[in-house]
VOGU-3710 file (C-alpha; in Angstrom, 3 decimals, decimal comma):
1> mvvtpafcyd> -14,012/22,179/-23,102  -13,484/24,007/-19,658  -11,461/27,000/-19,754  -9,358/28,170/-16,596  -10,319/31,374/-15,431  -7,599/34,254/-16,039  -7,161/35,097/-12,676  -6,304/31,238/-11,512  -2,523/30,631/-11,046  -0,679/28,290/-9,322
11> kdvlpsywia> 3,251/28,117/-8,673  2,335/25,459/-5,680  4,119/21,714/-6,910  3,884/18,433/-5,195  6,444/16,486/-3,361  7,459/14,672/-6,746  8,609/18,033/-8,749  11,919/17,753/-5,947  12,356/14,277/-6,974  12,442/14,838/-10,790
21> riigihrrys> 14,044/17,789/-9,953  17,161/15,957/-8,621  16,836/13,215/-11,254  16,655/16,322/-13,926  13,296/15,011/-15,397  11,531/18,187/-14,144  12,045/19,942/-17,612  12,185/19,101/-21,258  15,116/21,133/-22,439  16,233/21,482/-26,296
31> cqlsqkssrw> 19,579/20,159/-26,776  19,289/21,632/-30,509  22,189/23,897/-31,649  20,781/26,664/-33,938  22,792/28,442/-36,704  21,944/32,124/-35,242  22,789/30,888/-31,684  25,909/32,960/-30,407  29,084/31,262/-28,699  27,846/31,991/-25,611
41> dtikiilrcs> 24,507/30,514/-26,237  25,840/27,362/-27,701  27,954/26,776/-24,679  25,601/26,890/-22,082  23,198/24,782/-23,946  26,073/22,451/-23,892  26,522/22,914/-20,298  22,676/22,791/-19,535  22,545/19,158/-21,360  25,660/18,134/-20,255
51> llvgrrvltf> 24,095/18,510/-16,583  20,916/16,883/-17,541  22,326/13,882/-19,397  25,181/13,319/-16,305  22,267/13,707/-13,986  19,953/10,775/-15,547  23,474/8,370/-16,072  23,937/9,018/-12,283  20,414/8,247/-11,118  20,370/5,100/-13,495
61> vylatcllwa> 23,873/4,012/-12,313  22,337/4,551/-8,634  19,436/2,624/-9,032  21,262/-0,165/-10,866  23,530/-0,168/-7,841  20,418/-0,297/-5,193  18,664/-3,313/-7,250  22,173/-5,260/-7,275  22,783/-4,658/-3,479  18,953/-5,612/-2,880
71> ilfsicvfsy> 19,870/-9,139/-4,686  22,768/-9,567/-3,189  21,406/-9,121/0,349  18,641/-10,753/0,096  20,739/-14,061/-1,386  23,115/-13,951/1,367  20,199/-13,645/4,363  18,171/-16,415/2,658  21,572/-18,390/2,623  22,401/-17,544/6,173
81> emalfekgki> 18,926/-18,430/7,503  19,022/-21,382/5,417  22,547/-22,634/7,059  21,294/-22,016/10,213  18,085/-23,946/10,033  20,479/-27,139/8,458  22,627/-26,891/11,608  19,416/-26,487/13,651  18,189/-29,974/12,448  21,790/-31,273/13,044
91> kgteresnii> 21,680/-30,858/16,451  18,000/-31,472/16,928  16,717/-27,549/17,824  14,887/-27,042/14,719  12,042/-28,834/13,728  11,194/-29,104/10,121  8,179/-26,268/10,490  10,790/-23,442/11,319  11,513/-22,872/7,852  8,774/-21,051/7,119
101> irlldnipwt> 10,246/-18,770/9,666  13,261/-18,718/8,036  12,122/-17,967/4,920  9,832/-15,185/6,578  12,756/-13,396/7,522  13,874/-12,545/4,164  10,365/-11,319/2,863  9,833/-8,340/4,611  13,118/-5,925/3,438  13,480/-7,903/0,338
111> aimgrnilvl> 10,163/-6,864/-0,880  10,223/-3,308/0,352  13,493/-2,504/-1,421  12,252/-4,393/-4,622  9,123/-1,966/-4,679  11,021/0,879/-3,611  13,381/0,764/-6,856  10,425/-0,139/-8,993  8,579/2,797/-8,056  11,328/5,222/-9,300
121> mifyhrypqm> 11,685/3,561/-12,294  8,077/3,445/-12,785  7,943/7,653/-12,094  10,748/8,271/-13,960  8,692/7,292/-17,199  5,432/8,851/-15,862  6,093/11,973/-14,512  5,582/14,121/-17,687  1,991/13,012/-17,380  2,180/13,534/-13,832
131> vqltaslsrl> 2,536/16,941/-14,665  -0,286/16,697/-17,372  -2,317/15,654/-14,505  -1,437/18,346/-11,996  -2,195/20,863/-14,623  -5,886/19,485/-14,905  -6,244/19,632/-11,526  -5,728/22,765/-10,996  -7,976/23,613/-13,806  -10,782/21,983/-12,643
141> lcifdtsprp> -9,893/23,345/-8,934  -10,497/26,604/-10,539  -13,961/25,936/-11,773  -14,892/25,820/-7,622  -12,286/27,696/-6,208  -11,839/31,546/-6,298  -8,561/31,189/-4,780  -5,703/31,917/-6,620  -3,694/28,744/-5,643  -5,939/26,210/-5,900
151> laylarrafr> -2,986/23,487/-5,570  -1,845/25,051/-1,959  -3,857/23,164/0,218  -3,218/19,832/-1,244  0,551/20,253/-1,288  0,348/21,192/2,246  -1,592/18,115/3,151  0,829/16,030/0,959  3,824/17,243/2,534  2,436/16,817/6,080
161> slylswsivt> 1,649/13,006/4,915  5,365/13,090/3,835  6,690/14,105/7,015  4,378/11,090/8,874  5,485/8,586/6,120  9,076/9,711/6,810  8,899/9,591/10,376  7,803/6,038/10,485  10,334/4,806/7,966  13,092/6,240/9,875
171> vnflmllmyy> 12,132/4,695/13,247  11,285/1,203/11,362  14,659/1,493/9,698  16,539/2,267/13,035  15,070/-0,908/14,808  15,886/-2,823/11,126  19,639/-2,470/12,003  19,051/-2,974/15,552  17,688/-5,901/14,821  20,062/-7,140/12,419
181> fnanfsdlft> 23,116/-6,046/15,028  21,755/-6,402/18,637  20,151/-4,106/20,411  23,197/-2,878/21,451  24,820/-2,484/18,596  27,585/-5,528/19,135  27,533/-7,156/16,227  28,799/-3,817/14,115  32,666/-5,595/14,539  31,626/-8,868/13,216
191> vwnfapfpmk> 32,407/-10,284/9,854  29,635/-10,719/7,323  29,973/-13,369/5,062  27,987/-12,837/2,020  27,992/-16,763/1,505  27,303/-18,164/-1,398  29,130/-14,604/-2,744  33,201/-14,842/-2,267  32,574/-11,708/-0,498  33,158/-10,313/3,012
201> ligwqtawcl> 32,005/-7,254/4,707  32,506/-5,875/8,377  29,038/-4,882/10,060  29,530/-1,564/10,027  30,147/-1,697/6,659  26,782/-3,258/5,626  25,185/-1,152/7,754  26,475/1,533/5,656  25,442/-0,394/2,577  21,979/-0,427/4,063
211> llmsyppfla> 21,794/2,968/4,356  23,282/4,345/1,659  21,128/1,951/-0,706  17,993/1,182/1,050  16,829/3,982/3,033  17,156/7,158/0,370  15,151/4,986/-2,287  12,439/4,394/0,646  12,120/7,893/0,985  11,882/8,886/-2,474
221> aqviigsvva> 9,820/6,462/-3,065  7,273/7,614/-0,353  7,383/11,256/-2,254  6,324/9,456/-5,032  3,397/7,858/-3,602  2,085/10,991/-1,738  1,864/12,962/-4,858  -0,099/10,287/-6,213  -2,221/9,909/-3,082  -2,515/14,099/-3,418
231> laagglllir> -3,745/14,313/-7,181  -6,399/11,561/-5,526  -7,256/13,398/-3,358  -7,422/16,479/-5,434  -10,306/14,187/-7,207  -12,241/13,942/-3,937  -12,137/17,481/-3,194  -13,639/18,013/-6,793  -16,595/15,399/-6,339  -17,073/17,072/-2,503
241> qlnkalaklq> -17,593/20,901/-4,320  -19,349/19,467/-7,056  -21,759/17,807/-4,188  -21,766/20,930/-2,183  -23,024/22,969/-5,274  -25,915/20,352/-6,284  -27,091/21,037/-2,747  -26,967/24,896/-3,038  -28,599/24,390/-6,160  -31,876/22,638/-3,947
251> eirfvprnne> -32,165/25,465/-2,231  -31,861/28,289/-4,538  -35,080/29,625/-5,470  -35,350/30,406/-8,956  -36,667/33,995/-9,625  -33,031/36,133/-9,398  -30,287/35,719/-12,142  -27,555/37,358/-9,582  -27,447/34,089/-8,007  -25,596/32,510/-10,175
261> sslglshgng> -22,257/33,195/-8,604  -23,601/32,070/-5,157  -23,027/28,181/-6,400  -19,151/28,010/-5,864  -18,638/27,794/-9,560  -16,342/31,144/-10,852  -17,388/33,668/-13,704  -15,406/33,017/-16,959  -15,067/29,315/-16,196  -16,181/28,440/-19,688
271> lnldergdsr> -18,904/26,009/-18,635  -21,817/27,740/-20,314  -23,170/25,167/-22,391  -25,924/27,431/-23,980  -25,021/28,271/-27,363  -28,261/29,822/-28,119  -27,617/32,546/-25,601  -30,817/31,509/-23,940  -30,790/33,745/-20,706  -34,114/32,555/-19,581
281> dphleqlasl> -33,137/30,267/-17,120  -29,651/30,794/-15,420  -29,892/27,785/-13,345  -30,382/25,188/-16,057  -27,462/27,082/-17,241  -25,740/26,112/-13,822  -27,142/22,699/-13,786  -25,428/22,028/-17,466  -22,251/23,456/-16,053  -22,225/20,849/-12,723
291> rlahfeiaqy> -23,106/17,871/-15,598  -20,046/19,304/-17,324  -17,782/19,367/-14,432  -18,759/15,776/-13,304  -18,134/14,547/-16,665  -14,640/16,246/-16,219  -13,699/14,649/-13,002  -14,927/11,353/-13,595  -12,474/11,575/-16,878  -9,713/13,018/-14,329
301> inmiteifse> -10,051/9,861/-11,755  -9,970/7,611/-14,548  -6,405/9,299/-15,999  -5,148/8,666/-12,331  -5,810/5,091/-12,987  -4,532/4,489/-16,383  -1,033/6,576/-15,369  -1,005/5,063/-11,825  -2,395/1,848/-12,163  1,289/-0,309/-12,527
311> lllvviaadf> 2,942/1,608/-9,728  -0,311/1,560/-7,042  -0,206/-2,303/-7,747  3,330/-2,986/-7,205  3,076/-0,702/-3,792  0,377/-2,533/-2,740  1,670/-5,920/-3,536  5,201/-5,484/-1,706  3,713/-4,007/1,352  1,325/-6,618/2,035
321> taavgymgll> 4,260/-9,030/0,985  5,981/-7,331/3,620  3,128/-7,083/6,358  2,859/-11,207/5,443  7,010/-11,544/6,788  5,913/-9,322/9,798  3,320/-10,988/11,001  4,707/-14,433/10,466  7,943/-13,023/12,333  5,419/-11,912/15,180
331> igrppspniv> 3,715/-15,123/15,851  6,287/-17,823/15,254  9,689/-16,371/15,744  10,947/-18,829/18,131  12,566/-18,170/21,460  16,415/-16,990/21,789  18,785/-17,672/24,544  19,800/-13,895/24,500  16,546/-12,371/26,404  17,138/-8,632/25,376
341> sfyfariyha> 17,096/-9,537/21,574  14,496/-11,980/21,891  11,857/-9,285/23,339  13,151/-6,355/21,162  12,615/-8,587/17,996  9,157/-9,191/19,488  8,506/-5,069/19,660  10,076/-4,521/16,363  8,292/-7,291/14,525  4,965/-5,975/16,391
351> iatltwmgfy> 5,259/-2,064/15,668  6,330/-3,109/11,903  2,850/-5,295/11,488  1,020/-2,640/12,734  2,772/-0,193/11,029  2,399/-2,411/7,772  -1,229/-2,773/8,457  -2,666/0,257/9,616  -0,614/2,543/7,659  1,039/1,618/4,447
361> lcaqywplii> -1,891/-0,478/3,599  -5,058/1,599/4,832  -4,274/5,060/6,654  -2,037/6,513/3,360  -4,343/5,856/1,114  -7,552/7,024/2,951  -8,089/9,943/0,111  -8,550/6,817/-2,626  -10,729/4,987/-0,069  -13,361/7,157/0,884
371> lpeeaektyh> -13,567/8,775/-2,818  -16,113/6,154/-4,085  -18,357/6,655/-1,569  -18,507/10,559/-1,917  -18,928/9,746/-5,942  -22,121/7,862/-4,865  -23,768/10,628/-3,210  -23,635/12,740/-6,401  -26,570/10,599/-7,933  -28,262/10,933/-4,834
381> yvqalsfnsl> -28,443/15,103/-5,100  -29,373/14,561/-8,400  -32,115/12,519/-7,544  -33,465/14,873/-4,749  -32,727/18,366/-7,349  -35,523/15,756/-9,528  -37,885/15,758/-7,004  -37,318/19,454/-5,743  -40,881/21,788/-6,183  -38,826/24,978/-6,589
391> tpkterwere> -37,192/23,515/-9,689  -38,813/24,914/-12,892  -40,772/21,451/-14,478  -39,905/22,715/-18,349  -38,459/19,799/-20,696  -35,171/21,479/-20,973  -34,923/21,397/-17,098  -36,545/17,951/-17,145  -33,772/16,475/-19,980  -30,972/17,869/-18,225
401> vmhfllatkd> -31,802/16,004/-15,160  -32,288/13,212/-16,720  -28,898/13,216/-18,408  -27,490/13,765/-15,356  -29,103/11,074/-13,501  -27,872/8,493/-16,364  -24,603/9,703/-15,987  -24,092/9,408/-12,331  -25,821/6,064/-12,006  -23,574/4,761/-14,848
411> thmgvvagkl> -20,111/6,202/-13,876  -18,006/4,298/-11,493  -15,706/6,635/-9,909  -12,556/5,106/-8,067  -9,226/4,437/-8,347  -8,083/0,786/-9,371  -4,369/-0,400/-8,617  -3,140/-2,806/-11,525  -7,029/-1,982/-13,225  -7,768/-5,246/-10,358
421> llfsrhlsvt> -8,034/-4,086/-6,982  -10,280/-0,980/-6,293  -9,547/1,548/-3,249  -12,321/1,234/-1,058  -13,112/-0,084/2,747  -13,893/-3,284/1,386  -10,546/-4,088/0,274  -8,572/-2,411/3,240  -11,099/-4,639/5,532  -10,326/-7,682/3,016
431> mitllcsygv> -6,888/-7,291/3,436  -6,723/-7,029/6,983  -8,514/-9,901/7,458  -6,562/-12,191/4,807  -3,352/-10,931/7,198  -5,271/-11,929/10,829  -6,256/-14,998/9,019  -2,510/-15,464/7,782  -1,762/-15,092/11,524  -3,976/-17,363/12,906
441> lvyellhrsg> -2,351/-20,350/10,439  1,111/-19,690/11,188  0,018/-19,792/14,666  -1,791/-23,154/14,062  1,286/-24,590/12,274  3,983/-23,654/14,299  2,516/-23,795/17,884  0,559/-27,254/18,075  2,068/-29,887/18,546  4,244/-32,219/16,219
451> ageslsgaeh> 3,322/-35,431/14,955  6,444/-37,219/17,270  5,000/-35,416/20,261  1,432/-36,275/19,434  2,516/-40,307/19,246  4,244/-40,138/22,610  1,055/-38,712/23,679  -0,833/-41,591/22,663  1,610/-44,044/24,188  1,128/-41,931/27,366
461> lqaladnsig> -2,593/-42,808/27,122  -2,008/-46,365/26,538  0,293/-47,035/29,358  -2,352/-45,115/31,525  -4,902/-47,732/30,529  -2,676/-50,563/30,777  -1,869/-49,471/34,219  -5,822/-48,886/35,441  -7,128/-51,909/33,509  -4,143/-53,922/34,888
471> elghgntahg> -4,583/-52,895/38,664  -8,236/-54,027/38,349  -7,376/-57,777/36,797  -4,762/-57,869/39,682  -7,788/-57,141/42,029  -9,612/-59,481/40,797  -8,244/-62,757/41,453  -10,874/-64,815/40,142  -10,826/-63,412/36,625  -7,200/-62,332/36,480
481> nrssgfaaav> -6,787/-63,723/32,899  -10,164/-62,350/31,645  -9,221/-58,751/32,915  -5,889/-58,667/31,554  -7,146/-59,891/28,078  -9,790/-57,231/28,535  -7,407/-54,778/29,464  -5,360/-55,221/26,208  -8,487/-54,766/24,336  -9,286/-51,542/25,609
491> sealaeavgs> -5,637/-50,394/25,301  -5,638/-51,295/21,898  -8,682/-49,371/21,056  -7,700/-46,438/22,892  -4,755/-46,078/20,915  -6,236/-46,803/17,308  -9,109/-43,844/18,212  -6,314/-41,792/19,212  -4,031/-42,510/16,225  -6,955/-41,976/13,776
501> yqnmslgaht> -8,068/-38,366/15,726  -4,416/-37,124/15,078  -4,671/-38,669/11,527  -7,462/-36,440/11,041  -6,292/-33,120/12,950  -2,818/-33,169/12,877  -1,957/-34,679/9,549  -0,555/-31,317/8,135  2,076/-31,888/10,491  3,358/-35,283/9,850
511> yd> 6,906/-35,375/8,593  8,554/-38,351/6,549
//
């Protein structure tokens, strides 16, 4: 059991603490009244518990309202897009394939709003375990770090990442409002008909609803995600410190005992496994301590997966869905008569696509992505230690090194989303590749000529063949009848060849 050194204390908190404080779950208050409590103590307990319950009730009401708004807004936008599509079909300005764009226009922000609410709900149930995990991280950091505030670096890093995330969210939200209400906000005073519901709002009222029930949950969800990433970054820092200690152990000649603290391990950390008090080889004790530290780090990273697996899967799935929607809108958005709105929509979709592909799916999870790579280095450090000529070739040393090698070889450290997706470079490359392939597919579906246009092309080729060969037939008077029959046969063969090619390559675009 690892014991935290007495000098190690930590008052730094991760950003999620402030969300828990707002909700009212940052402490476990006891609302039981004892018979020995004075009247003033009883009043304080009642007021404190009433405020606590009130904050939680308000939180649930707010989340329920946000969920209701997300459903209402999504159905309204979907109905509006389908109505435009049907009107366009009647007028002849919409093709059947344009229904893809109409559906994609509703996907990104719907997925984002649902993701934010689910993240907050999962956080409400997982926060006590997050507190325990933070305490475990602080204790493990004290093993390698002599600083009395081991979480300070991770907290600062989490807040820096959070500020960047908030800036990106704010820019995207402002562009979303400009996308819905025109670039010059000229539609703020138009009436929004929330069909099929009997509800109407003015544009600025809809904008306020979006601002109050979509923007704050997004900010809060990013706070929680940033805190989870900070906990994983703590695991990455622990592995790096462990590898650094193993590298130093290879450089030390095994003579003096006063080199014990030169590995970065703090005194009094409780990692001395030699219960018999054998002090003949202090470096063997250091190796055993590092092996136990490796076990504790592996347990810590596994706890991150156990606690936040569902949360990370929800975030990855929703962000990937949003990126799919933005990618499709960027590639397939049809031209608009309003040039300003058209180009602004292109810019907005391009920025949103790059943001979700680059930041929300990759950059913000960078500590989780490189964590497995850093963990694999531990095996190579231990293997190099086993071949070090400076190490004592005793039976206990060889046994300890062998146990360490087996542990590092069989233990795979990494955070898994939904116990399905391991965060790694491979996962990031796979998601980006899928998005790019999807973009190519959408482009092929929407920008290749439709079936009707292809048939008119075949008719055009047939007409050209008829004209050219007909002229040849008219030029040769002796064989006029034979030439006209030959022209008809050639033109018919050309039409059949072009038709068969269309059936092979454009069959997916033929509509009944």
